[in-house]
C-alpha positions as CSV (number, residue, x, y, z in Angstrom):
1,M,-27.1,11.6,22.7
2,E,-23.4,11.3,21.7
3,W,-22.5,8.0,20.1
4,E,-19.2,6.2,20.0
5,T,-18.2,3.8,17.2
6,V,-16.5,0.5,17.9
7,I,-14.7,-1.2,15.0
8,G,-12.7,-4.4,14.7
9,L,-11.3,-5.7,11.4
10,E,-10.8,-9.2,10.1
11,I,-8.3,-9.0,7.3
12,H,-7.8,-11.9,4.8
13,A,-4.3,-11.8,3.3
14,Q,-3.6,-14.4,0.6
15,L,-0.1,-15.8,1.2
16,S,2.4,-15.5,-1.7
17,T,3.2,-19.2,-1.8
18,K,3.6,-21.1,-5.1
19,S,1.1,-23.8,-4.2
20,K,-2.0,-24.2,-2.1
21,L,-2.2,-24.7,1.7
22,F,-2.9,-28.5,1.5
23,S,-2.2,-29.4,-2.1
24,G,0.4,-28.9,-4.9
25,S,-1.9,-26.9,-7.2
26,S,-0.8,-23.5,-8.4
27,I,-2.4,-20.4,-7.0
28,E,-1.6,-18.2,-10.1
29,Y,-4.3,-15.7,-10.7
30,G,-6.4,-15.3,-13.8
31,Q,-6.3,-18.9,-15.2
32,Q,-9.2,-20.7,-16.9
33,P,-11.8,-21.9,-14.4
34,N,-11.1,-25.2,-12.7
35,T,-7.7,-25.7,-14.3
36,Q,-5.8,-25.2,-11.0
37,A,-7.7,-27.6,-8.8
38,N,-6.5,-31.2,-8.2
39,E,-8.1,-34.1,-6.4
40,V,-7.4,-32.6,-2.9
41,D,-9.0,-29.3,-3.9
42,L,-12.0,-31.1,-5.4
43,A,-12.5,-33.2,-2.2
44,M,-12.3,-36.5,-4.0
45,P,-12.8,-39.6,-1.8
46,G,-9.7,-40.9,0.0
47,V,-7.4,-37.9,-0.6
48,L,-5.5,-36.4,2.3
49,P,-4.2,-32.8,2.9
50,V,-0.5,-32.1,3.2
51,L,0.5,-28.9,4.9
52,N,2.5,-26.3,3.0
53,T,5.5,-25.5,5.2
54,E,6.1,-22.1,3.4
55,A,2.7,-20.9,4.6
56,V,3.6,-21.7,8.2
57,R,6.9,-19.8,7.8
58,M,5.1,-16.8,6.4
59,A,2.5,-16.8,9.2
60,A,5.3,-17.0,11.8
61,M,7.1,-14.1,10.1
62,F,4.0,-12.0,10.4
63,G,3.6,-12.9,14.1
64,L,7.2,-11.8,14.8
65,A,6.7,-8.6,13.0
66,I,3.7,-7.6,15.2
67,N,5.5,-8.6,18.4
68,A,3.2,-11.6,19.0
69,P,4.0,-15.0,20.5
70,I,4.1,-17.8,18.0
71,G,1.9,-20.9,18.9
72,K,4.4,-23.7,19.0
73,G,1.6,-26.2,19.0
74,N,-1.1,-24.8,16.7
75,V,-3.9,-27.0,15.5
76,F,-6.1,-27.1,12.4
77,A,-9.8,-27.6,12.8
78,R,-12.8,-28.2,10.5
79,K,-15.2,-25.3,10.2
80,N,-18.4,-26.9,8.9
81,Y,-20.8,-25.2,6.6
82,F,-22.3,-26.0,3.2
83,Y,-22.0,-23.9,0.2
84,P,-21.6,-24.8,-3.5
85,D,-18.0,-23.4,-3.8
86,L,-16.9,-25.5,-0.7
87,P,-16.6,-29.0,-2.1
88,Q,-15.4,-30.6,1.2
89,G,-18.4,-29.3,3.1
90,Y,-16.0,-27.8,5.6
91,Q,-13.1,-25.3,5.6
92,I,-9.8,-26.3,7.2
93,S,-8.9,-23.4,9.5
94,Q,-7.4,-22.8,13.0
95,F,-9.8,-22.1,15.9
96,D,-8.7,-22.4,19.5
97,K,-5.0,-22.8,18.9
98,P,-3.9,-20.4,16.1
99,I,-0.3,-19.8,15.0
100,V,-0.3,-16.1,16.1
101,E,-1.9,-14.6,19.2
102,L,-2.0,-11.2,21.0
103,G,0.3,-8.9,19.0
104,Y,-0.1,-5.2,18.2
105,L,0.5,-2.6,15.6
106,D,0.9,1.2,16.0
107,I,-0.9,3.5,13.7
108,T,-0.6,7.2,13.1
109,L,-3.8,9.3,13.4
110,E,-4.7,12.3,11.4
111,N,-3.6,14.7,14.2
112,G,-0.2,13.0,14.3
113,D,-0.8,11.0,17.5
114,T,0.1,7.3,17.6
115,K,-2.4,4.7,18.6
116,R,-1.8,1.1,19.4
117,V,-4.2,-1.4,18.0
118,G,-4.3,-4.9,19.4
119,V,-4.2,-8.0,17.1
120,T,-6.2,-10.7,18.8
121,R,-4.9,-13.5,16.5
122,A,-3.7,-14.5,13.1
123,H,-4.5,-17.9,11.8
124,L,-4.0,-20.0,8.7
125,E,-6.9,-21.3,6.7
126,Q,-7.8,-22.4,3.2
127,D,-9.9,-20.2,0.9
128,A,-13.1,-21.3,-0.7
129,G,-13.8,-21.4,-4.4
130,K,-15.8,-18.8,-6.3
131,S,-19.4,-18.7,-7.3
132,L,-20.0,-17.0,-10.7
133,H,-23.5,-15.5,-11.2
134,E,-23.2,-13.7,-14.5
135,D,-23.6,-15.1,-18.0
136,Y,-25.1,-18.4,-17.0
137,A,-28.8,-17.8,-17.9
138,G,-30.1,-18.0,-14.3
139,M,-27.6,-20.6,-13.2
140,T,-24.5,-20.3,-11.1
141,G,-21.0,-21.4,-12.2
142,I,-18.4,-22.7,-9.7
143,D,-14.7,-22.0,-10.2
144,L,-12.5,-24.0,-7.8
145,N,-9.2,-22.5,-8.8
146,R,-9.1,-20.5,-5.6
147,S,-10.2,-23.4,-3.4
148,G,-7.4,-24.3,-1.0
149,T,-5.5,-21.1,-1.5
150,P,-3.6,-20.2,1.7
151,L,-5.0,-17.3,3.7
152,L,-3.8,-15.6,6.9
153,E,-6.8,-14.2,8.7
154,I,-5.7,-11.3,10.9
155,V,-8.2,-10.4,13.6
156,S,-7.9,-7.1,15.4
157,E,-9.2,-6.1,18.8
158,P,-12.2,-3.8,18.7
159,D,-9.9,-0.8,19.3
160,M,-10.8,1.5,16.5
161,R,-13.2,4.4,17.0
162,S,-13.7,5.8,13.6
163,A,-13.7,4.8,9.9
164,K,-10.4,6.7,9.4
165,E,-8.7,4.8,12.2
166,A,-9.9,1.6,10.6
167,V,-8.4,2.6,7.2
168,A,-5.1,3.7,8.9
169,Y,-4.9,0.2,10.5
170,M,-5.8,-1.6,7.3
171,K,-3.2,0.4,5.4
172,K,-0.6,-0.4,8.0
173,I,-1.3,-4.2,7.7
174,H,-1.3,-3.8,3.9
175,E,2.1,-2.2,4.0
176,L,3.5,-4.7,6.5
177,V,2.5,-7.9,4.6
178,Q,4.1,-6.5,1.4
179,Y,7.3,-5.6,3.3
180,L,7.5,-9.1,4.6
181,G,7.0,-10.5,1.1
182,I,4.1,-12.7,2.2
183,N,1.3,-11.0,0.3
184,D,1.2,-9.0,-3.0
185,G,-1.3,-6.5,-1.7
186,N,-3.4,-6.7,-4.8
187,M,-6.9,-5.7,-3.6
188,Q,-8.4,-5.8,-7.1
189,E,-7.6,-9.5,-7.4
190,G,-8.9,-10.2,-3.9
191,S,-5.6,-11.2,-2.4
192,F,-6.1,-8.6,0.3
193,R,-9.6,-8.0,1.6
194,C,-11.4,-7.4,4.9
195,D,-14.5,-7.8,6.9
196,A,-15.4,-5.0,9.3
197,N,-17.3,-5.6,12.6
198,V,-19.1,-2.3,13.4
199,S,-21.2,-1.3,16.4
200,V,-22.2,1.9,18.3
201,R,-22.7,2.7,21.9
202,P,-23.5,5.8,24.0
203,K,-20.4,7.7,24.9
204,G,-19.1,6.6,28.3
205,Q,-20.8,3.2,28.1
206,E,-18.4,0.2,28.7
207,E,-20.6,-2.5,27.2
208,F,-20.4,-3.0,23.5
209,G,-23.4,-2.5,21.3
210,T,-24.7,-5.2,18.9
211,R,-22.4,-5.5,15.9
212,A,-22.9,-6.0,12.2
213,E,-20.2,-7.6,10.1
214,L,-19.6,-6.0,6.7
215,K,-18.2,-8.7,4.4
216,N,-15.5,-8.8,1.7
217,I,-14.5,-5.2,1.2
218,N,-11.6,-4.8,-1.1
219,S,-10.6,-1.1,-1.1
220,F,-9.6,1.4,1.5
221,K,-12.1,3.9,0.1
222,F,-15.0,1.4,0.3
223,V,-14.0,0.4,3.9
224,E,-14.3,4.0,5.0
225,R,-17.6,4.5,3.2
226,A,-19.1,1.2,4.3
227,I,-18.3,1.8,8.0
228,N,-19.7,5.4,8.0
229,I,-22.9,4.4,6.3
230,E,-23.4,1.5,8.7
231,V,-22.8,3.7,11.7
232,E,-25.5,6.1,10.4
233,R,-27.9,3.1,9.9
234,Q,-27.4,1.8,13.4
235,I,-27.7,5.2,15.1
236,D,-30.9,5.8,13.2
237,I,-32.4,2.5,14.3
238,I,-31.6,3.0,17.9
239,E,-32.8,6.6,18.0
240,E,-36.1,5.6,16.5
241,G,-36.6,3.1,19.3
242,G,-35.5,-0.1,17.4
243,E,-32.8,-2.6,18.1
244,V,-29.8,-3.5,15.9
245,V,-29.8,-7.1,14.9
246,Q,-26.5,-9.1,14.8
247,E,-26.0,-10.0,11.2
248,T,-23.7,-10.2,8.2
249,R,-24.2,-7.3,5.7
250,L,-23.0,-6.5,2.2
251,Y,-21.8,-3.1,1.2
252,D,-23.1,-1.9,-2.2
253,P,-20.7,0.8,-3.5
254,D,-23.0,1.8,-6.3
255,K,-25.9,2.6,-4.0
256,N,-23.6,3.5,-1.0
257,E,-25.6,1.3,1.3
258,T,-25.3,-1.9,3.3
259,R,-27.9,-4.6,3.1
260,S,-28.6,-7.8,5.0
261,M,-27.1,-11.1,3.8
262,R,-27.8,-13.5,6.6
263,S,-27.9,-13.7,10.4
264,K,-24.5,-13.6,12.0
265,E,-23.1,-17.0,12.8
266,E,-21.4,-17.8,16.1
267,A,-18.6,-20.3,16.5
268,N,-20.9,-23.1,17.7
269,D,-22.9,-22.8,14.4
270,Y,-19.8,-24.1,12.6
271,R,-19.3,-27.1,14.9
272,Y,-15.5,-26.7,15.0
273,F,-13.5,-29.8,15.8
274,P,-9.8,-30.7,15.3
275,C,-9.2,-31.9,11.7
276,P,-8.5,-35.7,12.0
277,D,-6.4,-35.7,8.8
278,L,-3.8,-33.2,10.2
279,L,-1.5,-33.5,13.1
280,P,-0.8,-30.5,15.4
281,V,1.9,-28.2,14.0
282,E,5.0,-28.3,16.2
283,I,7.2,-25.2,15.7
284,T,10.7,-25.6,17.0
285,D,13.1,-23.0,18.3
286,E,15.4,-23.7,15.3
287,F,12.5,-23.0,12.9
288,L,11.7,-19.7,14.6
289,A,15.4,-18.7,14.6
290,S,15.5,-19.2,10.8
291,V,12.3,-17.1,10.4
292,K,13.8,-14.3,12.5
293,K,16.9,-14.4,10.4
294,D,14.8,-13.8,7.2
295,L,12.9,-10.8,8.7
296,P,13.5,-7.7,6.6
297,E,13.9,-4.2,8.0
298,L,10.4,-3.3,9.0
299,P,8.6,0.0,7.9
300,A,8.8,1.8,11.3
301,V,12.5,1.1,11.6
302,K,13.2,2.1,8.0
303,F,11.2,5.3,8.5
304,E,13.3,6.3,11.5
305,R,16.6,5.4,9.7
306,F,15.6,7.4,6.6
307,V,14.9,10.5,8.8
308,K,18.2,10.2,10.6
309,E,20.5,8.9,7.9
310,Y,19.3,10.9,5.0
311,D,18.0,14.0,6.9
312,L,14.6,13.6,5.3
313,T,11.4,15.2,6.6
314,D,8.8,12.9,8.3
315,Y,6.6,13.5,5.2
316,D,9.2,12.4,2.7
317,A,10.3,9.4,4.8
318,G,6.7,8.4,5.2
319,V,6.0,8.5,1.5
320,L,9.2,6.7,0.6
321,T,8.8,3.9,3.2
322,A,5.1,3.3,2.4
323,S,6.2,0.4,0.1
324,R,9.3,-1.7,0.2
325,S,9.9,-1.2,-3.5
326,T,9.8,2.6,-3.3
327,A,12.2,2.5,-0.3
328,D,14.6,0.2,-2.1
329,Y,14.5,2.4,-5.3
330,F,15.2,5.5,-3.2
331,E,18.2,4.0,-1.4
332,V,19.8,2.8,-4.7
333,V,19.5,6.3,-6.3
334,A,20.4,8.3,-3.1
335,K,23.6,6.3,-2.5
336,A,24.6,6.3,-6.2
337,C,24.2,10.1,-6.7
338,G,24.9,11.3,-3.1
339,E,21.9,13.6,-3.2
340,P,19.2,12.1,-0.9
341,K,17.0,15.2,-0.6
342,L,17.0,15.8,-4.4
343,T,16.3,12.1,-4.9
344,A,13.4,12.2,-2.5
345,N,11.9,15.3,-4.3
346,W,12.1,13.6,-7.7
347,I,10.6,10.3,-6.5
348,T,7.7,11.9,-4.6
349,G,7.2,14.5,-7.3
350,E,7.8,13.9,-11.0
351,L,8.2,10.1,-10.8
352,S,5.1,9.5,-8.6
353,S,3.1,11.9,-10.8
354,H,3.9,9.9,-13.9
355,L,3.4,6.5,-12.2
356,N,-0.1,7.6,-10.9
357,A,-1.1,9.0,-14.3
358,N,-0.2,5.7,-16.0
359,D,-1.5,3.5,-13.1
360,L,1.9,1.9,-12.7
361,T,3.8,0.7,-9.6
362,I,7.4,1.7,-9.2
363,D,8.5,-1.8,-10.1
364,A,7.1,-1.2,-13.6
365,S,8.5,2.3,-13.9
366,P,10.0,3.0,-17.4
367,V,12.6,5.2,-15.6
368,N,14.7,2.7,-13.6
369,S,17.0,3.7,-10.7
370,D,20.1,3.9,-12.9
371,M,18.3,6.4,-15.3
372,L,17.1,8.6,-12.4
373,T,20.6,8.5,-10.9
374,G,22.1,9.9,-14.1
375,L,19.5,12.6,-14.3
376,I,20.0,13.8,-10.7
377,K,23.8,13.9,-11.1
378,R,23.4,16.3,-14.0
379,I,21.1,18.5,-11.9
380,A,23.5,18.5,-9.0
381,D,26.5,19.5,-11.1
382,N,24.6,22.3,-12.8
383,T,24.7,20.6,-16.3
384,I,21.0,21.2,-16.5
385,S,18.5,23.2,-14.5
386,G,15.5,21.8,-12.7
387,K,13.2,23.0,-15.4
388,I,15.2,21.4,-18.2
389,A,15.5,18.3,-16.1
390,K,11.7,17.8,-16.5
391,Q,12.2,17.7,-20.3
392,V,15.0,15.1,-19.9
393,F,12.8,13.1,-17.5
394,E,10.0,13.0,-20.1
395,A,12.5,11.7,-22.7
396,L,13.7,9.1,-20.2
397,W,10.2,8.0,-19.6
398,N,9.8,7.5,-23.3
399,K,13.0,5.5,-23.5
400,E,14.8,7.9,-25.8
401,G,18.3,7.6,-24.4
402,G,18.7,4.1,-23.3
403,E,18.2,2.4,-19.9
404,D,21.4,3.0,-17.9
405,E,23.0,5.9,-16.0
406,T,24.3,7.5,-19.3
407,A,20.7,7.8,-20.7
408,A,20.3,11.4,-19.3
409,D,23.7,12.5,-20.8
410,S,22.7,11.1,-24.2
411,I,19.4,13.1,-24.1
412,I,21.0,16.3,-22.9
413,E,23.6,16.0,-25.7
414,S,21.3,15.1,-28.5
415,K,18.7,17.8,-27.7
416,G,21.3,20.5,-26.9
417,L,19.9,21.0,-23.4
418,K,23.1,21.7,-21.5
419,Q,22.8,24.6,-19.1
420,I,24.6,27.9,-19.9
421,T,26.9,28.7,-17.0
422,D,29.4,30.9,-18.8
423,S,29.2,34.3,-17.0
424,G,30.1,36.2,-20.1
425,A,27.3,34.7,-22.2
426,I,24.7,35.3,-19.4
427,E,25.9,38.8,-18.9
428,S,25.5,39.5,-22.6
429,L,21.9,38.3,-22.5
430,I,21.1,40.4,-19.4
431,D,22.6,43.6,-20.9
432,E,20.4,43.1,-24.0
433,I,17.2,42.6,-22.0
434,I,17.9,45.6,-19.8
435,A,18.7,47.8,-22.8
436,N,15.4,46.8,-24.5
437,N,13.2,47.3,-21.5
438,T,14.0,50.7,-20.0
439,A,10.5,51.4,-18.7
440,Q,10.6,48.2,-16.6
441,V,14.1,49.2,-15.4
442,E,12.8,52.5,-14.1
443,Q,9.9,50.8,-12.4
444,Y,12.2,48.4,-10.6
445,R,14.5,51.2,-9.5
446,G,11.5,53.1,-8.4
447,G,10.6,50.4,-5.9
448,K,8.4,48.1,-7.9
449,E,10.4,45.0,-7.0
450,Q,7.9,42.5,-8.5
451,V,9.1,43.6,-11.9
452,F,12.3,41.6,-11.2
453,G,10.4,38.4,-12.2
454,F,9.8,39.9,-15.6
455,F,13.5,40.3,-16.2
456,V,14.2,36.7,-15.0
457,G,11.6,35.4,-17.4
458,Q,12.9,37.4,-20.3
459,V,16.5,36.1,-19.8
460,M,15.3,32.5,-19.4
461,K,13.2,32.9,-22.6
462,A,16.1,34.3,-24.5
463,S,18.4,31.4,-23.4
464,Q,15.6,28.9,-24.2
465,G,15.6,27.9,-20.5
466,K,19.3,27.0,-20.5
467,A,20.8,29.8,-18.4
468,N,21.7,28.9,-14.9
469,P,18.8,30.4,-12.8
470,A,21.0,31.1,-9.7
471,Q,23.5,33.0,-11.9
472,V,20.8,34.9,-13.7
473,N,19.2,36.0,-10.4
474,Q,22.5,37.2,-8.9
475,M,23.7,39.0,-12.0
476,L,20.4,40.7,-12.6
477,K,20.2,42.1,-9.1
478,E,23.8,43.5,-9.5
479,K,23.0,45.0,-12.9
480,L,19.6,46.5,-12.0
481,S,20.9,47.9,-8.7
482,S,24.0,49.6,-10.3
């Protein structure tokens, strides 16, 4: 029997506000346990929540970006459950009247096709605290720093049919929330994580199979692995005559397996009811107009513009617009040096290689946009060759020449790396190489054209890599053919 996978994702994006959803406590990551939790976060008697307007603005911005209507009368509810890191005994969330409903996002599949994935809803809710199970001699520690942190839960339609589609969708959401400036995208710190609802059904069947929910996955690699291993598990159960149980499961990356956590709760298990401490949120047309005004150029629009305005390939435009910081860096350099294609090559090549090797983002690059602009200008005007430019880049990376546009010039001057473009000097080198390698000359003139590379190498070696490659090639061909 052929099986079809059905996947929906619930993505939790921590909003980049300065304070929590209903209190003034900071949400700064990495602080000492329980130092960022005030009376509201600790659920002290008599305290009342006060809604963070900035979180509402960020949620509305996301809704507009996915072409969704904004709920002008959204309501907060209490989601009741008991757990040690939930001091209130309930989570304040949105249930039947969320702030964002029925949007969509287009993803690009591996074969280049575009697929539209529906977004059922996106709602605001507060995060719970954190249970710490290590180093407590059989006990559990509770850190409430995260309690009350604003989350935007983004729930997709069950429109994805493979783990790769799910990863493509998740990456698209990850890219979008960073473009909007509403989430930092840091998956290691847990500010962007997802739950995957996975089921299988016989191909051609309309009815969905029984789903399992895979909880709190915080990397693209693990999402793909977890879904694939869960699909295998469910197919094996059904083909052996069993039935898949609806439940919540945990993915263990070390063992590459999913295991049962608890039976899957339904909405009525949480006994949702409107939070009596919070009024409905009324969003005005004026508020929405101000949000629209703050919307940045979105990734898909920027991609099309980069292809058209800078004459880039789809690949280069895709890489450069994958993050807002990279796109901004590219535009600054391309406009300053007037060489967009050369700029794209250096950002996607040498710069990306160094950033990846050192686990850095482009925002933390030792080579800033001014420094790269200066380097590309010297390549474009033939002051240095592409090969020598790599030496200059390495020196720039190590901060040897300063941090402005003149840094490359300083390095070229101090290291004597200026390219030889004097025809007489290059001709003299070529004549010497030809005179000292008569056997290879005869081979070339006898039809062994691959020997030409030998002569190019010898000339570049003799010039310490400084001879202009284009001139070397042209003059060599003339000399060897005469």
